[in-house]
N, C-alpha and C positions, 0 to 999 in steps of 0.2 A: 503493500500499499505506499511505500514510501515515494514511488513515482508521482502519486497524486497528492499525498499529504504535505511533502515539502513544499511545493509551490504555494499551497494554500496557506501553511504557516508563515513562509517568508513574505508572502504577499500581505497577510495582514500585519506583521511585524514592520514592514516597509513603510506603512502609513505613519509609524510613530518615530522613525530614525530621523535625527536632525539632518537638515539639508546639506551641512558641510561633509557628512559621512555617506550620504545616501549613494553616490555614484560609486563609490568602493564597495559598499555593501551590496549593490545590485550585481557588480561584476562577480563578487564572490559567491552569492546565492545562485546566481546563473551557472557558475562554474561547478558548484556543488550538485546542481540538478544533473548536469551533461555527465559528470563523473558518474553518478549513481546509474544512470540509463546506460551509458557505455559499457559498465561492468555487467549489466543484464543483457546488452546485445553480444558481448563477446563470449558470455558463458552459455548462450540460448542454444537449445537444441532444436533445430528446425522440424524435426519429426513431430513435435507435440506442442499442444496450447499450454502455456505457462498461466496458471491462474494466481492472481495476486488477492483476491477475495472471492470466495465460493463456499456457501454454508451448505450446498447440496439440497436446500429446501426451497419449495415454491410458497410464497406468501400470498397475501389476500390480493386480489385482482390479477394474479399470475405473475406478480413480481418476483424476481430471483437476486437482484442486486449483484450480479456476477460481473467480476472485472478480471481481465486477463489479456493476453496477447498470443497471436501466432506470428509467423514470419513478416507478414504484411504490418501488423500492428506494432511489432518492436522496431521496425524500420521507421514507421511514421512517429512513434514516440522518440526514437534518436534524432529525427530530423527536427522534430518540434523543439527539443531542448538545445539542439545545436543553433537553430535560428534565434532562439532567446538569448543565448549567449553572445552570438555574433552581433545582434541589435544592440545589447547592452554595451558591448565593446566599441561599436561603430558610434554609439550615441554618448560616449564618455565625456567628450569635451562640449557637448551642446547644452543649452540652458535646461532642456528636460531633464538631463541626467541629475540635476541638483533638486528635483521635486520629489518628495515621498509620495505624492498622489499619483504621479506618473509610474514610478517604480512599484507601487502597490497594485495599480491596475494592469501593469504588464505580467506580473507574477500570478495575479487572479485570472488572466487570460490563460497563461500556461497551465494553471490548474484545469481550467475547462478544456483545453486541448488534450492534456495528458488522459483525463477522465473520459474523453470522447474517444480517444484511439484504443483505450484499454476497456471500454464498455463491451460487455458481452450479453446485455439485456437490452431490449429495444427501447424500453421506456428510459432507462439510464442513458442511451445514446442520444435520445431527444432533449432530456434535461441538460446534458452537458452542451449539446448543440446550441440550445438558446441561451445558456449561461455565457457562452463566449461572447455573444452579442453585447451584453451589458458593459464589460471593461472596454471594450474597443470603442463602442459609442461614447462613453465618457472621455475616453481618450481623445477622440476626434473633437469632442464638445469643448473640453477645457484646453487643449493644446493645439487645435486646428487653426487654420486661417480664420481672421474675423470675418463676420457676415457670411458664414458657411452654413447657416441653419437650415437654408432650403435643400443643400446639398446632403445635409445630415439626415434631414426628415426622409428624404427620398431613399437614401441608404438603409434607414431603419425600416421603413414600411415595406420596401421591397423584400428584405430579407425575412422580416417577421411575418409577412403574408404567405411568402413561399414555404416557409417552415410550418405554417398551420396545415398545409396539404400533407406534409410528411406525417404529422401527428395523426391525421385521420387514416392514413395508410398503416401505421403502426397499430392503431386501435383495431382496425380492420383485419389485420394478421391475428390479433388475439382472439377473433371470432373462431378461428379455425385451428389455432395452435393451443396446447395444453398450458403453456406458459409464455413469457416474452423472452426467455432463454434463446440466445442465438441459436445454439445446438437443437433446441426442440423446434424452433421454426425452420430451421435448414432442412429437417427432414419431414416437414409438413406438407401434405398434398394439397395445395390449393388450386381450385378450379381455374383452367386458363383464363375464361372470361373475367373472373374476379381478380386475379392476378395481374391483368393488364391494367386495371383501375388502381390496384396497390402500387404497381410499378410507376404509374403515371404522378402518383401523390409525391413520391420520392423524387422523381424526375423534376418536378416543378421547383422544389426546394434547392436541389443541387445545381440545377440550371441557373437559377438566380445567383447563388454563391460563387460559382466558378469565375465569371458568368459565361454561359453559352450565348451566342447571338440567336435571338434578338432580345434577350434579357440583361444585356451589358450596360444599359443606359445609365445607370448609377455608377459604374467603375471610374471612368476617366476623371470626371470632376472630383469625385471623392479621393482618388489617388494624389490629384493635383492639391487639394486643399487641407489634407491631412499633415500632421507633423512628419518629417521624413522618417522617424522611427515607426510611426504608425502606418505609413505607406509599405514600408519593409515588412512589418507584421502582416498586413492585409494580403500582400502580394505573396510573400513567401510561404506563409503557413496557414493563414485562415481558409484562403480557397482550397487547400489541399484536404480539408476536412470533406469538402463535397465531391472531390476525386476519389478519395478514401471510400466515402459512402456509396458512390456508384459501384465500385469493385464488390465491396463487402456486402452492402445492405441492399440497394437496388436490384443489382443483377444477380448476386449471390443467393438472395431470398426469393427471387421471381424469376428464375431462369426461363420458365415456360412462356413468360411475356416477352422475352428478348426478341423473338422473330417478329412481333407485331411493331416494336420500337425502334428496331436495329436500323433500318434505313432512315427514317426520319431523322433520328437524333445524329447518325453518321453524317448526313447531307448538312445539318446544321453546324456540325463541328467543321465541316470542309468550307463551307460559306464562312464561318468565322476566322479559318485560317487566313483566307483571301480579304476578306473586308478589314481585319485589323491590321494586315501587312499594307494593304493600299492606303488606308487612312494614315497610317505610321509614316508613309513616304511623304505626305504632304502637312503633316502636323507641325507647327512651329513651337509648341510649348514642350520643353524637354521632357519633363515627367509624362506628359500625355503621349509622346512618342513611345516611351518605355511601357505605358499602360496598353495602348493598343497593339504593341508587340507582344504583350503578354496575352492578350486575347487571341492573337494568331497562334501563339505556341500552346496554349490551353486547348485551342480548337484540334490541334492535331493529336493531343493526349486522349480528348473525349472520343475522337474517330477510333483511336486505338484501342480504348477500353471497350467500345461497342462491338468491335470485331471479336473480342472475347476469346482469345487463344492464348496458349502459353507464352508464344513469342511476343503478342501484342501486349499482354499484361506485363510481362517482364521489361519490355520497352517502355510502357506506360509509367511503372514504378520508378524506373531509373530516370526517365525523363521529369517526374515529379521531383525527385531529389535535386536533378540539375537545374531544373527551373527555380527552385527556391534559392540555390546559391547565386544563380544569375541575377534574379529579382534583387537580393541584398546588394550586390556589387553594383548593379546599374543605378538603382535608386539611390544607393550611398554616393556614387559618382553625381548624380543630378543634385542631390542635397549639398554637396560640397559646393558645386557651382553656383546654385542659387543663394546659398548663405555668404559666399566670397563676393559675387557680382551684384546680389540684390535683384537679379532678374532670372526668368526661367525661359525666355524668348530666345531662339537659335539666332535670329536676326541681329540681336544685340551681343552675341558672343563672336569669339574669334581668337586665336592665337595663344590660348591658354597654356598648351604644351611648351611654348617658347619661354613663357614667364614661370611656369611650375613643372619641370621636366620630369619629377617623380610622379605627380598626377597624371600627366600626359602618357606616361609609360603604363601605368596601372590601369587607366581607364582604356587605353588601347587593348591590354589584356583582357579585360572583361569583355570589350567588345568581340574579340576572337573566340572566347569561351562561349559567349551567347550565340555565336554564329555556328556553334558545334563543329569546330574544325577537328580533323583527325587527332586521335590521342586524348580527345576530351570525353566526359560522361555523355554529353549532348550528342556527340557523333554516333555512340553505340545506341543511345535510347532512340534518336531520330531513324536511324537505319533500320532498326527493328520495327518501329511503328509504321514507316512508309513501306517496307517489305510486307508487313502484315496487311495494311490496307491494299496494296497491289494484289496480293493473294484473293483478298476478298472480292475486289472488283477493280479491273484495269483502269477506268477513266477516274474513279475516285482516287486511285493512287497517283494518278498523273497530276491531278489537281492538288492533292496533298504535297506532293513533291516540289510544288512551285514554291514553297515556303523557304526552300533552301536558297533559290535566286533572289526572291523578293525580300528576304530577311537580310541580306547582304547590302541590298540598296539601302534600306532605311538606317540601318546601323552605322554604314560607312558615311552616310550623310549626315547622321547626328554627330558622329565624331568629327567629321571634317568641318562643319559649320561651327561648332563649339571650340575645337582645339587646335585646328591648323589655320594657316594664312597669318596676315598681318595682326598682331594684337590690337584690340580696340579699347584696351585699358593699360595702365601703366604698372600695375602690381597686381599680384594673386599669390596669396598665401599658399605654399605647398603643403604637401601632405604631413599630418601629424603622425605620431608613433601608432596610435590606436587605429586610424585610418588604414594606414599602410599593412597593419597587422591583418585587418579584416581581408583586404585584397589578398594578401599572401596565403592566408587559411583557405579562402575560396579557390584560388588557383590550384594549390596542392591538393585539395579534394577533388576538383574537377579532373586534374591529370590522373590521380591515383585511381579513381573510379572509371576512368577512360581507359587506362592501361590494364586494369584489373576488375571489370565489371561482374566477374563471378562472385566477388565478396557480397554484393546484393543479391545476385541471382541465387546463389546457393542457399540463401536465408529464405527468400519469397517463393521459391519454386515448389516446396512441398505444400505451401498454403494454397497456392494457385491450382495444383493438382488436386487438393482435398476439395476446392471449390466446384471445379469442373466434375470430379466424380460425384459429389452430392448433389449438382444440378441433374447429372445424367440418372442417378438413382430416383431422384423426386419425379422426372419425366416418366420413368418406368411406373412408378406408383400411380400416377395419374391415369396412363393409359391403361 
């Protein structure tokens, strides 16, 4: 239970830590959580589910309160805690780092994320899903851009409205299952007609959170108006809740409905790839460039998940990890530029690399990592995803592969306009130790997973096989 209890305890403590100590305490607390989860990761046996709380009882209303993780769950838990540590490190010299409120909200958000990735009960999953919305909303409200109430309201209503459909789906599952335990639901035969409706409830919630085109309208403005640390948290880990939910809860529990929804969602994913990429090519606000680029990359992951084969799921999970690393790197670079220059418009930038060579180098490295060049994790992830979509349908594969070309256009354009050419300013403060450390950690991890992706694959493959076998068994029961 320490995976869930540590963030809860340190989150509550952080509200009362003096401002002069809070940035150091936040870094230490984040490191503690990361060490605990890494110890779990390196000692985990992928053949089994590791329970952290399981009484073996079914309580009133079918609740079990079970918590644990399989291969997919422990990878997401490790990613969640890594993101929190990197955000605390990246934010170390910003004003928010000295705020006990910000630190407390960040760790309460981590509590919700860890609880969600460890939930083995449908109701618990929903409770943690909704809980994560509270700290991130308050974070954006207290520390975001002035006069962002309309953007915040749109973000809150979109996500809350979508979540209600998931609640209805979970309650509907309870009609057929003996309890809300994940294992009990997984082997429950739900008639295909009703499974399609249950699937759609999960889909609406996840489509809004990811977001999938055309449910994306809340995202660019929210990313642009949030504090940089908030944008990194939203992009790097919050939306991964939905991708995780698609694999484990939406399709894993309603595989019989996949055939009805596979083509529509895959088409929306491919539209998102192209839409996000083309908008990013024209966008002038740097954070929005990366926001639309994120929509494009996430569209590819969604399309891969809907193919739902061993290769596509392995590629999706690796790309989820890679996307989190890239999101932190790119939005950190955007935040540095905004803070130093006082503007986010590309037309007002230029020549930064000449004034700050360290920043120019590491921003360029982040650009290449985001382009999924060979030897990076993104290269392996995108290769498996595009290959799987090609095998599913040739034309969808061709359209999905365009992300490789268009992605290079908008990323090189953003780097060129911001960092190359004649400087439009006289001074630009170069990287500080914490910022350089974040870029270095991201680069090392991207290269390590690119050269040795089997570290992730060996952990998640048994879980993927179990998902596919359980889905096959349930279909036989229904027939």
